[in-house]
C-alpha positions, -999 to 999 in steps of 0.1 A, spaced: 165 -199 -952 167 -171 -930 175 -174 -892 142 -174 -875 138 -175 -837 119 -199 -821 89 -174 -816 86 -170 -853 93 -208 -862 63 -215 -835 43 -190 -855 51 -199 -890 36 -234 -876 4 -220 -862 14 -227 -828 1 -202 -803 23 -197 -773 3 -186 -740 22 -166 -717 31 -188 -685 12 -174 -656 29 -169 -621 12 -186 -594 17 -177 -558 -5 -187 -530 -10 -178 -497 -3 -198 -467 -39 -202 -462 -45 -215 -496 -13 -236 -497 -27 -255 -466 -65 -258 -478 -50 -275 -509 -30 -297 -490 -57 -309 -466 -82 -312 -496 -51 -335 -512 -54 -357 -484 -92 -361 -488 -86 -371 -527 -63 -395 -517 -84 -413 -498 -113 -414 -522 -88 -424 -545 -80 -456 -522 -117 -461 -511 -137 -453 -546 -159 -429 -523 -156 -399 -499 -151 -402 -463 -176 -404 -440 -189 -399 -403 -195 -428 -380 -183 -451 -351 -179 -484 -372 -155 -461 -392 -114 -456 -386 -102 -429 -373 -86 -415 -402 -116 -413 -423 -138 -397 -396 -112 -369 -395 -112 -364 -432 -148 -363 -430 -149 -331 -406 -123 -317 -428 -143 -319 -460 -171 -307 -441 -151 -276 -431 -140 -269 -465 -174 -272 -480 -181 -244 -455 -151 -223 -470 -166 -197 -492 -131 -194 -515 -129 -235 -516 -146 -240 -545 -132 -221 -565 -98 -227 -553 -99 -267 -555 -126 -267 -588 -94 -280 -609 -89 -305 -581 -121 -313 -572 -129 -340 -601 -149 -366 -578 -169 -334 -571 -165 -338 -534 -172 -304 -523 -207 -302 -539 -219 -326 -511 -239 -315 -478 -218 -309 -445 -228 -332 -418 -222 -325 -380 -224 -362 -370 -189 -361 -351 -191 -374 -316 -168 -344 -298 -178 -357 -260 -146 -375 -256 -122 -346 -261 -123 -307 -249 -120 -281 -275 -85 -277 -281 -79 -314 -284 -107 -318 -309 -92 -293 -334 -58 -304 -324 -68 -337 -338 -88 -326 -368 -67 -302 -381 -87 -276 -375 -82 -244 -362 -64 -208 -360 -37 -196 -382 -13 -167 -373 -34 -138 -389 -69 -155 -383 -71 -162 -345 -101 -180 -338 -114 -187 -371 -125 -224 -368 -127 -229 -407 -94 -223 -412 -73 -254 -419 -44 -261 -391 -17 -290 -387 -18 -294 -426 16 -292 -442 24 -274 -473 38 -287 -504 72 -278 -496 71 -294 -463 59 -324 -472 86 -331 -495 109 -322 -469 98 -349 -450 98 -375 -478 131 -367 -489 146 -379 -457 152 -414 -469 138 -432 -501 108 -457 -494 105 -488 -512 78 -510 -516 75 -535 -484 78 -567 -497 64 -587 -463 38 -560 -458 9 -585 -451 25 -596 -420 24 -559 -407 -11 -548 -420 -29 -563 -390 -6 -546 -366 -15 -513 -386 -51 -523 -385 -50 -528 -344 -33 -495 -340 -58 -477 -359 -85 -498 -332 -65 -489 -305 -70 -450 -313 -103 -447 -320 -114 -467 -288 -87 -442 -270 -63 -474 -257 -39 -457 -276 -31 -417 -274 -12 -396 -304 9 -372 -285 33 -344 -299 67 -357 -307 94 -346 -284 77 -350 -248 98 -383 -253 122 -382 -281 132 -420 -278 128 -446 -304 127 -480 -302 115 -513 -315 79 -516 -316 74 -477 -314 47 -464 -335 44 -428 -351 26 -406 -373 48 -388 -397 38 -371 -427 3 -381 -423 8 -418 -424 13 -444 -394 46 -455 -389 63 -490 -374 96 -491 -361 102 -528 -368 137 -527 -364 169 -508 -350 202 -521 -363 237 -518 -343 244 -487 -328 270 -468 -352 291 -436 -344 274 -403 -361 298 -379 -377 294 -357 -342 306 -383 -325 267 -391 -312 252 -426 -310 228 -433 -341 215 -466 -357 199 -475 -391 162 -481 -387 138 -506 -406 107 -483 -405 73 -499 -420 46 -473 -432 10 -478 -433 4 -476 -472 27 -504 -478 61 -487 -479 93 -491 -461 126 -468 -455 157 -478 -439 164 -441 -425 188 -435 -394 174 -428 -360 182 -389 -358 166 -386 -392 138 -399 -379 133 -379 -348 145 -345 -372 115 -354 -394 92 -359 -365 105 -325 -350 99 -305 -380 62 -321 -390 40 -299 -374 15 -333 -374 42 -353 -361 30 -377 -331 41 -404 -314 17 -432 -299 15 -442 -271 16 -480 -258 -15 -498 -250 -24 -495 -215 -57 -518 -207 -52 -513 -167 -77 -524 -141 -112 -535 -161 -125 -536 -125 -121 -514 -99 -133 -496 -68 -127 -460 -84 -148 -450 -113 -133 -439 -141 -149 -416 -171 -156 -444 -193 -169 -470 -165 -205 -477 -166 -218 -488 -127 -238 -518 -143 -232 -531 -176 -236 -564 -199 -211 -579 -224 -234 -597 -253 -225 -617 -279 -242 -618 -313 -250 -638 -345 -261 -631 -373 -288 -641 -397 -267 -628 -427 -275 -652 -456 -242 -649 -469 -229 -682 -481 -196 -677 -459 -217 -664 -430 -245 -693 -436 -217 -720 -436 -198 -706 -405 -229 -693 -386 -223 -713 -352 -192 -702 -350 -193 -661 -357 -199 -642 -332 -198 -601 -325 -189 -594 -289 -201 -558 -272 -206 -541 -240 -234 -516 -236 -246 -499 -202 -280 -497 -217 -311 -521 -237 -290 -543 -259 -324 -545 -275 -317 -509 -285 -284 -515 -295 -291 -535 -320 -322 -522 -336 -325 -518 -376 -291 -542 -375 -304 -548 -411 -301 -516 -421 -263 -514 -408 -231 -528 -424 -215 -529 -384 -243 -560 -383 -238 -576 -418 -269 -561 -430 -289 -586 -414 -306 -593 -384 -290 -608 -352 -294 -632 -324 -285 -626 -289 -270 -655 -278 -251 -650 -246 -251 -620 -220 -229 -615 -190 -239 -586 -163 -208 -572 -146 -203 -539 -126 -184 -512 -125 -170 -519 -163 -145 -496 -178 -161 -502 -216 -134 -492 -235 -107 -513 -221 -132 -543 -220 -137 -542 -253 -102 -535 -262 -93 -559 -247 -115 -587 -267 -102 -571 -297 -70 -577 -291 -76 -614 -279 -93 -622 -310 -77 -601 -332 -60 -628 -354 -96 -644 -354 -113 -613 -368 -136 -622 -396 -122 -612 -432 -156 -603 -450 -164 -580 -480 -197 -573 -482 -215 -549 -503 -232 -518 -484 -269 -507 -490 -254 -484 -517 -235 -514 -535 -197 -501 -520 -179 -530 -507 -172 -526 -467 -155 -543 -444 -169 -549 -411 -153 -553 -381 -157 -566 -347 -166 -598 -359 -148 -631 -348 -144 -662 -360 -144 -679 -319 -169 -707 -304 -195 -694 -279 -178 -715 -254 -143 -698 -258 -161 -662 -252 -172 -677 -221 -143 -688 -208 -128 -654 -212 -153 -637 -194 -152 -664 -167 -116 -660 -167 -118 -620 -164 -140 -623 -133 -119 -644 -114 -85 -627 -125 -70 -658 -144 -68 -645 -182 -35 -628 -176 -9 -651 -196 -36 -666 -220 -39 -662 -257 -64 -676 -282 -52 -699 -304 -70 -700 -339 -59 -732 -345 -75 -751 -318 -98 -728 -315 -90 -724 -276 -73 -704 -247 -37 -715 -239 -7 -704 -221 15 -675 -242 49 -686 -243 
């Protein structure tokens, strides 16, 4: 057989060779695609698109706003057509985000929406969304492996998300404080990261001090990168953030703060759900909240909301207090009873599985004791022991 080149051989076999098309995207297109990929990962994890609502965690609410903005972009459907197999862009945008707590700059920064250098002022352009190249650079800082004992960290991440949503913690641009210590939380590569361990101090090649870290990520992985590597990655990541430590501050004060309500009510609810587990432990399962208005208005239509277990509720206790910082008070209850949070998954009105939060397996008399200790100032140093269902002194 005479020598033939590859193209001739493929032609003889009836194989058509399509020319390779060069794909060159603009910076704007790269950012739009990267932002949509985050939303797709959420869909793959939860089986649905991100939704608005106070009962949802901060990241889902951010993704929901981002999806609304993408739906408004004229070129998005064409650009993302091959990626959008769940057809997320075909839905209708719903502007249901509470922006009262943020000024304009803070809202745009947190939601990843804003201006690019060439299109200043256009709120339909995504900001703080990294290109694929930037993502790979961050991921190559250290090898990530599956975290074998992730279950002991899962509740920590859930609590941090609640702290962010309630304002107990803030996400600040990395750099104002570049320190890294045990117990610090960061956002790197769009993932919550927790510094679980800081190893012994070692000398870097340049003579400066460094240390090997054990960093746990909210997606169930971990890495053993060096402290300076983590710092460099956070500096390079436009969306890199340090989470502040929780500062409960005074619950009752003579000074009025933005979240204070002059006269408010702590209320305790009991569910009328016919779910087998709820029915069996009805006397023990309670939801605790704080309101400055009428409780009746707060719980109206409870049977239509997964927050209330899709069932009516009964008000079993109320406590009138004055000059309350609502956010700090609710966060204190959630932190105190975090280990006793109800772990229950139910189907919502559309048949999708949801896990209502803010319900706790705590006896009513313990809640009453907590409130009394709040008033007289003796709660400090006490923790809730789920085994004995009582308050005990912390060790």
